[in-house]
N, C-alpha and C positions, 0 to 999 in steps of 0.2 A: 497606375497609369490613368491621367485625367482624361476628360473628353477631347480637349484641344490637343494633347499629346497623342491621342489615337488617331485624330484626323490627321495630324502631321505625320505620323508614321505611314500612313496609307500613301500620302502624296510624296513625301520626301524619301522614304525608305522603299516602300513597296513600289513606287512610282505609277501608282494607277492613273489612267487618264482621266480627263474631266468628265468624259461620257460615263465610265465606269463608277466614278465617284458619285455622279448623279443618279445612277441606277441604284447604288447602295442606299442612298439617301431616300430614294423613293421607296425602296423596301422597307427602310426604317419607319417611314410614316405609314405605310399599309399595316405594319406589325403592330404599331401603337394604336392605330384605328381598330384593328381586329382585337387587340388586346381588352378593349372595352367590352367585347361580345363573348370572348372566351379567354380562359386564363392561360396565355401563352407564355410570358415571362413573369417573374415575380414583380411585385410593385417596388421593391427596393432597387431593382435594377433598371426601371424605367429611365431615371435620369443619366444612366451609365450605358446607354445601348451601344455607343461606339466603342467603347473600351471593353466591357463584360461580354458582348455578344458578336459585334462585327469584326473587330481586331482580334479577339480571342479565336474567331474563326479564319480569318485571313492569315494569320501567322502559321498555319499549318503546312502549306506549301514551302516554306523556308526550311523545312526539315528534309525535303527531298534532294536528292542529287541533281545534278544538271542533266540527268539522261533525259532526253526527250520523250522517250517511250513511257517514262513514269508519268509525265505531265500531260501527254495526250490522252491518257485514260484507256479504257473506260474506268470511271470512278463508282464507287458505291457508297451510299452515306446510310447508315443504319439508325433508325429512330430518329428521323429528320425533325420531327415535332413542330416547333416554331419556325424552323429553317436554319438552324445552326448545327454544324457548320454547312450543310448543304447548299442553300440558297446564296451563301456568301461566295462559296466556291463556285457555283454555277454562273454568278455575275463576273467573277474574276476571269474564269477560263470557259472556252467553248469546247472543251472536252466532253465526251458524253458522260452523263452523270445519272444514276438512278437513286431515287430517294426511296427508302422503305419507312413507312408509316402506317400503322394500323387504325388509328382514330381517324373516324370519318370527317368531323368537322376540320380537322387539321389538314387532311388531304386536299379538302375543298378549298382551304385557305392558300395552301401551297400551289394548287392547280391555278387559282386565279391570279395569284402573284407572278406565276411563271408567264402566264398568257400575257397579262398586263406589260411585263418587262421583256417580252420577245425571247424568252429563255427556250427556244425550240430544241435544244439538245438536253433537255430534262425529260426523264421518264419517272413517273411515280408508280411504285408498286403500293396500291392500297390494300394492305394486308400484313401479316405476320411475315417475317423472313422465312419461316418454315414452309410457306405456301408458295414461294417463289422459285420459279425454275432455275436450277443450278447454272451458272455461267462464270467463266474466270474474269477477275477485275484486276486492273493494275494497282489502284490505289484503295484501301477500305478506311473509311472514317466512321467514328461513331463518339457522340457526346452524350454522357448520361444515359447510355443505352442498356448497360448490364455490367456487373462486375466482370473483371478480365477472364476468369476461367469460364464463365457461362458464354461470354461474347465470343471466345474462340471456338469454343465448341460448336455454337450455331452457325458461325460463319467461315469456318476454314474451308468447307467445300466451295466457297467463291473465290478462294485464292490459288495463286500458283507459287512456286519458288521464287518468282520475281515481284510477287505482291508486296507493296509497302502498306503497312497498318499505321495509321496516325490516330492516336486515341487520347484526346483530351481527359485528363483525370485530376483528382485532387491532391490533398496532402499525402494521401496513402498510396500514392502510384507505386513506389518502390516495394511496399508490401504486397500489393497485387501481382507484381512481376515475381517476386520470390514465391508467391504461392502457386504459380504455374511451371515453375522450373522442372519439377519432378515429372511433368506430364508432357511438356512441349520443348521442342528443341527449336533452335533459331538464334536470332541475334535480337536482344532488346537492349534499347537506350531508354534512358529516362531524362527528359530534357526540361529546363525550367521554362515555364510559361512567360510570355512577353508582359502580360496583363495583370498577372496575380503572383505574389511571392509565394502563395500558399498552393498554387496550382502547377501541374506538370502535363507533358505530353509524353506517352509511351510511343516510342517509334519502333516497330516490329518489322524484321526481314526473314525471310527464308523460314517461316514459321510452319512446324507441322507437328502433329502428334508423335510423341516418341513411339518407335516401333515400326513408323511408316517413312517411306522415302519422300 
């Protein structure tokens, strides 16, 4: 997907408003400015921010059903880092969303970006997930947070049987799913990413460790 195709997808397919598009563009500018101070994204992806990062994040809600409860949140984004997918989701939706990020300089960047963009529905947990009080979330997202077995083990206490897991992964997504089938029950789907033919999204529902209800 080219940069122009990514921008067109946001407006023509996702139907983002002009105001939302402008916020996404403003966040892109903040990201590139901050990237000169700390390594948020790779140098190779800088010319492709719209496709590689923004649309790659914005596509995730398209794998939800039309159930309004799912979309209203609350959402949990693990390892938000440079802001993907969490910041993009927060710009697209006004549902409550919690970012989990342990690196101080990145949490400072995320906090400043949220303040600048008026994203008052965002909460940032500046620490490891293990230090966060347990609470149920409607949607859990994670991009480059951990391999699937570790991710599920760390985060399952924040889920319910209604939680939807939206997990961007690379070419080995199906292998990751197979690696947990003996330990986890539930429904896993591996979907093709819109932005990269080598990338996939794992969509999980009704996930629980085997032996538990």
